[in-house]
C-alpha positions as CSV (number, residue, x, y, z in Angstrom):
1,X,92.5,59.2,32.9
2,X,91.2,61.3,35.7
3,X,93.1,62.2,38.9
4,X,91.5,59.3,40.8
5,X,92.6,56.8,38.2
6,X,89.2,56.4,36.5
7,X,89.0,56.5,32.7
8,X,87.0,59.5,31.4
9,X,86.2,60.6,27.9
10,X,86.5,64.2,26.6
11,X,84.6,65.4,23.6
12,X,85.3,68.5,21.5
13,X,83.1,69.4,18.6
14,X,85.0,70.5,15.5
15,X,83.8,71.7,12.1
16,X,80.1,72.2,13.1
17,X,78.1,73.2,10.0
18,X,74.4,73.5,9.2
19,X,72.7,73.1,5.9
20,X,69.2,73.6,4.6
21,X,67.2,70.6,3.4
22,X,63.7,70.6,2.0
23,X,61.7,67.5,2.3
24,X,59.3,67.1,-0.7
25,X,56.8,65.1,1.3
26,X,56.4,68.2,3.5
27,X,55.8,70.5,0.5
28,X,52.6,71.7,-1.0
29,X,54.1,71.3,-4.4
30,X,52.0,68.9,-6.4
31,X,52.2,68.1,-10.1
32,X,48.4,68.1,-10.2
33,X,48.3,71.8,-9.3
34,X,46.2,73.8,-11.8
35,X,48.5,75.5,-14.3
36,X,47.3,79.0,-13.4
37,X,48.3,78.4,-9.7
38,X,51.7,76.8,-10.4
39,X,53.7,79.9,-10.3
40,X,52.2,81.1,-7.0
41,X,52.6,77.6,-5.4
42,X,56.2,77.3,-6.6
43,X,57.0,80.8,-5.4
44,X,55.4,80.0,-2.1
45,X,57.5,76.9,-1.6
46,X,60.6,78.6,-2.8
47,X,60.1,81.3,-0.1
48,X,59.8,78.5,2.5
49,X,63.0,77.0,1.3
50,X,64.7,80.4,1.3
51,X,63.6,80.9,4.9
52,X,65.2,77.5,5.7
53,X,68.4,78.4,3.9
54,X,68.6,81.7,5.7
55,X,68.1,80.0,9.0
56,X,70.9,77.5,8.2
57,X,73.2,80.3,7.3
58,X,72.4,82.2,10.4
59,X,73.2,79.1,12.5
60,X,76.3,78.3,10.4
61,X,77.9,81.8,10.9
62,X,78.3,81.4,14.7
63,X,78.6,77.6,14.7
64,X,82.3,77.5,15.5
65,X,81.9,80.0,18.3
66,X,79.0,78.0,19.8
67,X,81.2,74.9,20.3
68,X,84.7,76.3,20.4
69,X,85.1,76.2,24.2
70,X,82.8,73.2,24.7
71,X,84.5,70.4,26.6
72,X,82.3,67.5,27.7
73,X,83.8,64.9,30.0
74,X,82.0,61.7,30.9
75,X,82.8,58.3,32.3
76,X,81.9,56.5,29.0
77,X,82.3,57.3,25.3
78,X,78.6,56.9,24.7
79,X,77.7,59.3,27.6
80,X,80.2,61.9,26.3
81,X,78.8,61.6,22.7
82,X,75.2,61.8,24.0
83,X,76.0,65.0,26.0
84,X,77.7,66.6,22.9
85,X,74.7,65.6,20.7
86,X,72.3,67.1,23.3
87,X,74.3,70.3,23.3
88,X,74.0,70.7,19.5
89,X,70.4,69.6,19.5
90,X,69.6,72.4,22.1
91,X,71.2,74.9,19.8
92,X,69.2,73.7,16.8
93,X,65.9,73.5,18.7
94,X,66.2,77.1,19.8
95,X,66.9,78.1,16.2
96,X,63.9,76.0,15.0
97,X,61.5,77.8,17.3
98,X,62.4,81.1,15.6
99,X,62.3,79.5,12.2
100,X,58.9,77.9,12.7
101,X,57.5,81.3,13.9
102,X,58.8,82.9,10.8
103,X,57.3,80.2,8.5
104,X,54.0,80.6,10.3
105,X,54.0,84.3,9.9
106,X,54.7,84.0,6.2
107,X,51.9,81.5,5.8
108,X,49.5,83.8,7.7
109,X,50.4,86.8,5.6
110,X,50.5,84.9,2.3
111,X,47.2,83.1,2.8
112,X,44.9,84.9,5.2
113,X,45.5,88.5,4.2
114,X,43.0,90.2,1.9
115,X,45.8,90.6,-0.7
116,X,47.7,87.3,-0.5
117,X,49.6,87.7,-3.8
118,X,50.8,91.1,-2.7
119,X,52.1,89.8,0.7
120,X,53.7,86.8,-1.0
121,X,55.5,89.3,-3.3
122,X,56.7,91.3,-0.3
123,X,58.1,88.1,1.3
124,X,59.7,87.1,-2.0
125,X,61.6,90.4,-2.2
126,X,62.5,90.3,1.4
127,X,64.0,86.7,1.2
128,X,65.9,87.7,-2.0
129,X,67.6,90.6,-0.2
130,X,68.4,88.3,2.8
131,X,69.8,85.6,0.6
132,X,72.0,88.2,-1.2
133,X,73.2,89.5,2.2
134,X,74.3,85.9,2.9
135,X,76.2,85.6,-0.4
136,X,73.5,83.7,-2.2
137,X,72.2,84.9,-5.6
138,X,68.6,84.3,-4.5
139,X,66.1,81.9,-5.9
140,X,64.4,82.0,-9.3
141,X,60.8,81.0,-9.7
142,X,60.4,80.0,-13.3
143,X,57.5,77.8,-14.3
144,X,56.5,78.2,-17.9
145,X,52.7,77.9,-18.4
146,X,51.8,75.7,-21.3
């Protein structure tokens, strides 16, 4: 209750965590892909997923600090919850801008460069190193050609 006798709601965010999720409908992966292109397509999609995982881990590391001192007070529970949700969504949206730029750069280099397989390999090695720096063993592209 506030000093003037009005009821107010206080929101604290605890245990904020981020995780990567790949949506198959947004993927280029297609079972109809020609066998000779499967490894390249799979590797390409795995790099995109690795970029998403890296982004989630970069957000997750400072997550507690981002909301530790956050106190939202509002005259109703729904307003307090909406304000807290808006705060978290603003953090995520800022991170997504950077993540989208990184995905776009990867696609440009992996598709429009005169040596797309070379640049995809460069990105593969780079995301493997980044994943290991975040404590992940990396990803493994293994498609056996019939």
